[in-house]
C-alpha positions in Angstrom: 200.2 97.2 48.9 203.2 98.6 47.1 206.8 97.2 47.2 209.8 99.3 46.2 212.5 96.8 45.1 216.0 97.3 43.9 217.2 95.2 40.9 220.5 94.4 42.8 220.2 93.1 46.4 223.1 92.0 48.7 222.2 88.3 48.8 220.1 87.7 45.7 218.7 89.1 42.5 215.8 91.5 42.7 214.2 89.6 39.9 214.2 86.4 41.9 212.7 88.1 44.9 210.1 89.8 42.6 209.0 86.3 41.4 208.7 85.1 45.0 206.6 88.1 45.9 204.3 87.8 43.0 203.8 84.1 43.8 202.9 84.8 47.4 201.0 88.1 46.9 199.7 88.4 43.3 197.7 91.5 44.4 200.8 93.6 45.3 202.1 96.4 43.1 205.9 96.4 42.5 208.1 99.3 41.5 211.7 98.3 40.6 214.6 100.7 40.7 218.3 100.5 39.7 221.4 102.6 40.0 222.4 101.7 36.5 220.9 103.4 33.5 220.5 100.3 31.3 217.3 99.9 29.2 217.7 96.1 29.3 217.4 96.1 33.1 214.1 98.0 32.7 212.9 95.6 30.1 213.8 92.6 32.3 212.0 94.2 35.3 208.7 94.5 33.3 209.0 91.0 31.9 209.4 89.6 35.4 206.2 91.4 36.5 207.2 94.8 37.8 204.5 97.5 37.3 207.1 100.3 36.9 210.9 100.8 36.6 213.0 103.8 37.4 216.7 104.7 37.5 218.0 106.2 40.8 218.1 108.9 42.0 214.3 109.4 42.1 212.6 112.6 43.1 209.6 112.5 45.5 207.1 113.6 42.9 208.4 111.1 40.4 208.2 108.4 43.1 204.7 109.3 44.0 203.5 109.2 40.4 205.3 105.8 39.9 203.5 104.4 42.9 200.1 105.7 41.8 200.5 104.4 38.3 201.8 101.0 39.6 198.7 100.7 41.8 196.4 101.6 38.9 198.0 99.0 36.7 197.8 96.4 39.5 194.1 97.2 39.9 193.5 96.9 36.2 195.2 93.5 36.2 193.1 92.3 39.2 189.9 93.5 37.5 190.9 91.8 34.3 191.6 88.5 36.1 188.3 88.8 37.9 186.4 89.5 34.7 188.2 86.6 33.0 187.2 84.2 35.8 183.6 85.4 35.6 183.6 84.9 31.8 185.1 81.5 32.1 182.5 80.5 34.7 179.7 81.8 32.4 181.1 80.0 29.4 181.4 76.7 31.4 177.8 77.2 32.8 176.4 77.9 29.4 178.3 74.9 27.9 176.8 72.7 30.6 173.3 74.2 29.9 173.8 73.6 26.2 174.9 70.0 26.8 171.8 69.4 29.0 169.6 71.0 26.3 171.2 68.9 23.6 170.6 65.7 25.7 167.0 66.7 26.3 166.4 67.5 22.7 168.0 64.2 21.5 165.7 62.4 23.9 162.6 63.9 22.4 163.4 62.6 18.9 162.4 59.1 17.9 165.5 56.9 17.9 164.6 53.7 16.0 162.6 53.4 12.8 158.9 52.7 13.3 157.8 49.5 11.6 154.2 48.4 11.5 151.8 46.3 9.4 152.0 47.9 6.0 154.3 50.9 6.7 157.7 52.0 8.0 159.0 55.3 9.1 162.7 56.4 9.5 164.6 59.6 9.9 168.1 61.1 9.9 169.1 64.2 12.0 172.5 66.0 11.9 172.5 69.3 13.8 174.8 72.1 12.6 175.3 73.1 16.2 175.1 71.4 19.5 171.4 72.0 19.6 169.0 72.6 16.8 165.8 74.2 15.7 165.0 71.3 13.4 162.8 68.5 14.7 160.9 65.4 13.5 158.3 63.3 15.1 156.1 60.3 14.5 153.5 58.5 16.5 150.2 56.5 16.1 147.1 58.3 17.6 145.4 54.9 17.0 146.0 51.7 15.2 144.7 53.0 11.8 146.7 56.2 11.6 150.3 57.3 11.6 151.2 61.0 12.2 154.5 62.4 11.0 156.0 65.9 11.4 159.1 67.7 10.3 159.6 71.3 11.4 162.2 74.0 11.3 162.1 76.9 13.8 163.6 80.2 12.5 166.8 80.8 14.3 169.6 78.8 15.9 170.8 77.7 19.3 169.0 77.5 22.6 166.0 79.8 21.8 165.3 77.8 18.6 165.6 74.5 20.5 163.2 75.7 23.2 160.7 76.7 20.5 161.1 73.4 18.9 160.1 71.6 22.1 157.0 73.9 22.3 156.0 73.2 18.7 156.4 69.5 19.1 154.4 69.4 22.3 151.6 71.6 20.9 151.2 69.4 17.8 151.2 66.2 19.9 148.6 67.7 22.3 146.3 68.5 19.3 146.7 65.1 17.7 143.4 63.8 19.0 141.5 66.4 17.0 140.6 64.4 13.9 140.2 67.4 11.6 143.8 68.0 10.5 143.3 71.8 9.8 141.7 72.3 13.2 144.5 70.3 14.8 147.2 72.5 13.3 145.3 75.7 14.0 144.9 74.7 17.6 148.6 74.1 17.9 149.3 77.4 16.2 147.1 79.2 18.8 149.1 77.5 21.6 152.3 78.7 20.0 151.2 82.2 19.2 152.5 83.9 22.4 155.9 82.2 22.5 156.5 82.8 18.8 155.5 86.5 19.1 157.8 87.0 22.1 160.7 85.4 20.3 159.8 87.1 17.0 160.0 83.7 15.4 158.0 81.5 13.1 158.0 77.8 12.3 157.8 75.9 9.0 156.1 72.5 9.4 155.2 69.6 7.3 152.5 67.7 9.2 150.7 64.6 7.8 148.4 61.8 8.8 148.8 58.5 7.0 145.9 56.0 6.8 147.4 52.6 7.3 144.6 50.7 5.6 143.9 52.9 2.5 147.3 54.5 2.0 145.6 58.0 2.0 147.8 60.8 3.2 146.4 64.1 4.3 149.0 66.8 5.0 149.5 70.5 5.8 152.7 72.1 4.5 153.0 75.3 6.5 155.8 77.1 4.6 158.1 74.0 4.5 158.2 73.3 0.8 160.4 70.2 0.7 158.1 67.2 0.4 157.8 64.7 -2.5 156.3 61.3 -3.2 158.6 58.6 -4.6 156.5 56.4 -6.8 158.3 53.1 -6.5 161.8 53.5 -7.9 161.0 55.1 -11.2 159.0 58.3 -10.7 158.3 61.1 -8.2 155.8 63.8 -7.5 156.4 67.1 -5.6 153.8 68.1 -3.1 153.2 71.8 -4.0 150.2 72.7 -2.0 151.2 74.8 1.0 150.2 77.5 3.5 152.0 80.2 5.4 154.5 79.3 8.2 153.1 79.0 11.7 153.5 82.3 13.5 154.1 84.5 10.4 150.5 85.8 10.2 147.7 85.8 12.7 144.7 83.6 12.0 146.3 81.8 9.2 144.1 79.3 7.4 146.0 76.0 6.7 145.1 74.2 3.5 144.9 70.4 3.5 146.5 68.5 0.7 145.8 64.9 -0.1 147.7 62.1 -1.9 147.8 58.3 -1.8 150.7 55.9 -1.3 150.6 52.6 -3.0 152.7 49.7 -1.7 156.3 50.6 -2.5 155.7 54.4 -2.5 157.5 56.7 -0.1 156.7 60.1 1.3 160.0 62.0 1.7 160.3 65.2 3.6 163.6 67.1 4.3 164.9 70.4 5.7 166.8 73.1 3.9 170.1 71.8 5.2 169.9 68.8 2.9 170.3 71.2 0.0 173.8 72.0 1.1 174.7 68.3 0.8 172.7 67.8 -2.4 172.1 71.1 -4.2 170.4 69.3 -7.1 167.4 68.7 -4.9 166.6 72.4 -5.1 165.5 71.7 -8.7 162.0 70.1 -8.2 162.0 68.0 -11.3 165.4 66.3 -10.7 165.0 62.7 -9.7 166.7 61.4 -6.6 169.8 59.3 -7.3 169.0 55.7 -8.5 170.5 54.1 -5.4 168.3 56.2 -3.2 165.2 55.5 -5.2 165.9 51.7 -5.1 166.6 51.6 -1.4 165.0 48.5 0.1 163.8 50.2 3.3 162.9 53.7 4.5 165.9 53.6 6.8 168.3 52.7 4.0 166.8 55.5 1.9 167.5 58.2 4.5 171.0 56.9 5.1 171.9 56.9 1.4 170.4 60.4 1.0 172.4 61.9 3.9 175.8 60.3 3.3 178.5 62.7 4.4 176.5 64.8 6.8 178.2 63.3 9.9 181.7 64.0 8.7 181.6 67.6 7.6 181.0 71.1 9.1 177.3 71.9 8.4 176.0 75.4 7.8 172.4 74.3 8.6 170.7 71.4 10.3 170.1 68.3 8.1 166.9 66.5 8.8 165.2 63.9 6.6 162.0 61.9 7.2 160.7 59.1 5.1 157.4 57.1 5.4 157.1 54.1 3.1 154.0 52.1 2.5 154.7 48.4 2.3 152.6 45.5 1.0 150.3 44.4 3.9 148.8 41.0 3.4 146.2 41.8 6.1 144.8 44.7 4.0 143.1 44.8 0.6 144.9 46.6 -2.2 147.3 46.4 -5.2 150.6 44.6 -4.9 153.0 47.3 -5.8 153.6 50.6 -7.5 156.0 50.7 -10.3 155.3 54.1 -11.8 
């Protein structure tokens, strides 16, 4: 519909009637006219929502073109409003999906430290976005072993989070396979198709800790940030590693071994921690003294990640620590001091 409206009406201002018309029928096109050649009147007409403005007298051809242009402009406005509403709806729907995904992801990560006879495990996780490609996990396949995992899926957002869930599930499903290399290889085969479809790969540090002996067998699949804190005075970097999962077909994963004495801690972290503590990129640099002297694994990860909750992060920050404690039920030395 098109309305031809004079700026000056007998009983009221044309601008006032224009406002009422636009409120009742936002879909109409309005052409305003005036017998006074004043640019300010034309400016006011457009500001009040008119689609065109002309000074009388108006020829038939000029009026026809004005109506056509007003209708086109009205149609563009309606199309813009419809697209904007669709976009807002899509954004709201995606925000809801992201919130659900973040809630599900948070529910998959262990919440409280794991404390058992002779060991404790704790972690810290600060995602750079609402959902993350980083993950950590721990569980006991049986009373004598503890399995820990820290992984980083290439990419960000929802696709990375979905891949994270797949990786975690695959590693858990293969945990009953006692041979560590076969276990990780089985998980890699399960993940092969989704990783290929998403053109992604995963870096993983996956380890099994023997509660009685302190032996640790691990596979570092392209992760690269793992070290042993020997008491509070020394540290060792775990340098043996394999290719990331999904980077090459039929990758062979090399098993590394080390031993934790009571008081020793296995520390693993993601790339994001280097943004908080760039000095950790230098392998030979000792962790700060307060971190090394932390009384528990939980205190250690809290000290190491101070500030991650109160700043804008460029990458997810994930830290996992497994500490061997003195277990009076087991045989072994009292403590490690070097």
